[in-house]
N, C-alpha and C positions, 0 to 999 in steps of 0.2 A: 656774629653768629662762631667764627673758631673758636670762640669763649667756651660756647655752650658743647663738649664733646661727652664722652661716654662718663668719665672722670669725673667731669663738673657736673654732673646730672646725680653720681653719686653720691656728693660730698657735699648738697645739696638735702637732696634725703637724708644724709647722718646729720646733718647742721638744722632742719625744723623737727627731727625725732629731740635731738636734744635740749634745743628750747622751748618744747610744748614741756618733755619730764620737768624742769628744774624751772619752768612760770610754775606750773602746779606743783612744786613740791613748795617754792614756797612760800602760799597763798595760807588765808586766813582758815584753814575749812567750817569756818562760821558763817564765812563770805557767803554771798551769789559771784559770781560772773555775768560777766560780757562779754559773750566771744569775739564777735567784731571789735570789744575794746583789746582785749586782749590781744588778739588777731596782730592789731596792729603794732604789737610792743615785741611781739617773736619774731615777724616779719622781719621786723626791722633790722633784729640782730642777723637773721636768717641773711639778707641780704646783703649786709657794711663786713660781717664774717668775708663771705663769698667774695666780695670786689675788691677786699686789704681794706678796709676802714676799719679803723680802731676808736670803739663808744668809751673806750679806757676815760672816765670822769666825766664822758657827758648824761647829762638829764635823760634818759630815753623817752619817758613821757613825753617830753616837751621835744626833741626833734622827732618820735614817731609823729605828732602833731603839727608837728609843720611840712611831714612830708606829705601824711594826709592830707593836709588841704590844697595838693598839689593835682588829687585826681575829686577833689570834694566839692572845687571853690569854682572853678573851674565854670561854672555854667550858671553861676548862683546871680544876683542880683545885691546890690547896695553893699552893706555891711559884710556878708561874709564873701563877698567876692573883693574885699578892698584885703581883709581878714588872709585868703588865699599870697594874693601879689603881696604883702608883706611877708606873710609865710616864703612865698620865691626867692624873695631878696638875699632873708636870714641864712637859708639853706644852701644860695648859692654859695653863696660869704662865707660858710663855714666850708663847704666841699674846694672852691677853687683855694681858700688857705694850705688845704691840700696837697692841691695841685701844683702850687707855689714853694710849698714845703717839698715837693718829693723834688724837686728840679735845681733848690738850690745844695738838698743837700740836707736839708735840716729835720725831715724824715726820711727815715730808711723803710723802705717798700718789698715787700717781696716782688720781683720780677716777673711771678708768671698768677699777677692776679690785678685785673682790670683798674684798678690805680694805679700803679707804675704804668701799663700800655697804653692807658688812656693819656698821662703824662709825657711821657714819652714819646710818644708818637710822630713820628713827621711824613709830611707830606708828600707828593710827590718831587718836588723843591729841595729837598730835605731840610723844611723848614719844622721848627715846634709848632704844633697847634696853637693858634690864641686858646690860651686858660680863660677865657669866657665858655667856649666849643667843649672847648675841656670837661669842664665842670658840667654843662648839660647834657655831656653826653652820659659819665657818670652817673649824675642824675636817670638819667634815661635807662639806669638798671637799677635802679637801687630804688627808684619811685614803681613801677609797673608788680613790684615784687612785693611792695608793701601794700602795693591795692591789692593784692589775691587775696588778703581781712576784708573784701566785702566777700567773696565770694565761700567763703571757712562761713564767713555768718548765712551763707542760704545754704550751705550746707549742713548744717547746723538745725535752719528751717526744717530739710528735707528731712533729715534724722524724723523729727518731730511727724511731720507730716504724715509720709508715705510708711510707716510701722513694720506694714510686708516686706519692705526689701530694706530699712534698712537691719532687719531682721537675719534676713540672706548673709548677710557682710559680717558676720561673726564669724572669726578666724577663716575668711576668702582668702583668694591669691592676691595679685597684683594685677590681673586681669579684670575679676572679678568687680574689686575698688575702681577699679579705671571706668567701668562702666556704668558706675554709677557716679564718680565724679564725670563725666561726661556730661550722663545724661542732666544733670545739676544745670553745667556749663549750660545746653541746650534748655532746662527749664525755665532758668530762673535768667534773665539777660543781666548782665554789668551794666551794657547801655541799651538803651531801648535801639539806638541809630549810630551810626557813625557818619560825619557831617563833613563836608567838603566844598570846596566853591572848586568849580570848571578852571582849567587854565586857559586851555585850547578848543577853541568849535568843535565838535566832533559827533557824529551821527552812531544810535547804537541801537540797532533790531528797530527801525524805524523812528527812532527817537530824536530829534533832534536837541542837543547839548549845545546852550553859548554861556560864549568866555565870559564866568563873572557871577554863575548861576548857581546861589545857594543849593546842593541835592546835599538827600538822605542818603543811604545805605540801611535798607531794614533788617537790623539785625533780628530783633521779635523774632517777624515773619516769616524771614529768612528760611532760620533754625523750627518755622512749625509748619512747614509749609505742606500742601496734602498732597503734593507731586514726590516729595522726598521723603515721607514721615508716616509712616501707619499711626494713625491713633494721635496724632500727634499733644493731644491736650493732654492726655494720659501719663504719667510720671511712670514710665519704663524703663529701670537702666539695661533693662536683656535685650533691647534692639540694636544694642552695639555689641551681641556677639554675633561675628564674621562681618561684621560690617563694614563699608569698603567707601574710604573717604575723597574727594573730587577737594581740589581750590576752591569750592563756591556752594556745598553742597550744607555745608555746616564750620559758622563764621560768627561763632560766640568773640572773634577777640580778627574780626575783619576776615579779605578773605586775600586769594592771587596767592602767591608764593613768598616766602619769607624775604627771600634776595630779591625783587624784583617789583614785587607787591606790600602791598599793606598790608597785611596777615600779623601780627605782632610777632616779632623775632623770640618772645619770650615764651613763647607755649608751649615750650618743653618745661618752663621751669614751674609755669604756671601747672600744668600733669604730675606733675612730681611731685610738688608743695603739697597739692590739694592731696595728692593720693596715700600719702606721708600722713598728712593731717586727720582724715579724713581714719587711718586705721588706729592711730594715737584715739579718736574721741570712741569709738566704735571699741577695740581691744585692749589698751591702756588705761584706759580712765573710767569707774562710775561717777555717775554723776546722775537726777534729777530735773526734772524741769519745771516748775516756777508758773502758774498761771498768768499771762504778761499778753501786751498787744502785739501781733505776730503779722500785724497787715503792714504792706507799703504799697506804695505805687510804681508799676514800673517806668510811667516817664517820668520818674526821679532818678538823679545824674550823677553821684551812683544808685540804683535801685536797694534802700538796708531794712530790714523787720523794723516797725518805730524802736521798737523794745532790745534792738541790737544783739537780738539773744541772749536768753537769761539761761545761764545753769546752777545748778547747786550742785558741787562738786563733792563726793563722797568717800571715795579711796580711787588712791590712785596701784595700778594694776602691774 
């Protein structure tokens, strides 16, 4: 949490804008771009720049593919699941090599970046973290930032499916852009549920939860519950004007507190990346939307339109 101050959010905003412009400045304008696939590469660069991991000499698409497998494959079966396990091993080898390189002085790292902070962090006994733990923790920053690609795809879908709301975004201010992305996060769930096993027996509102029970937190249902949301099946960004959030009435990235609950600590980053990306799409890029399959299954993990939201860019503004 200490890494995510206002200065860091400003930097992430600048990096997101920079890499989206660079991506489209280098494309062949006769090509069709899959927004989901483009976001994977753009946001890997954002994440790695921010944490202090150099991508110089790396195959961006290969590294992006490995990171993506970490959140696309865990719920999969068969070959896709084993592909994800292979990618996790390769990604961890890559990051662990950087951690150990910082520790032995072979890699010079910025002391303000997460790479250095995690590599050199000491526990209460004054001992460096196990390098495997430091590796996983660093990936726990890179992977979720890259995973925002899913909502970038859904944002593209929302722009197409709700043109009336999209038209209001021309030259919109940050608050109005944020209404739209919050509605995307409410309306199009990244995951339909969050899954956990009960650690100890407890009772809540008359329900008994026994240790070891597989339990689902209904993200989709909570974000559309009629007690909290007026006309919940309607896409309406303006619902967030003057809206008051509580720890459990809006849980696209988990509920509770950031420090002690199971709410994603990267929610601030998600909002900044989505808002900056939305501004780029509506105010800095002209594109057409070809015919394609926009359908998806809400119970897919994660849920992404079948054709990954294809766009035909025509001009950078």
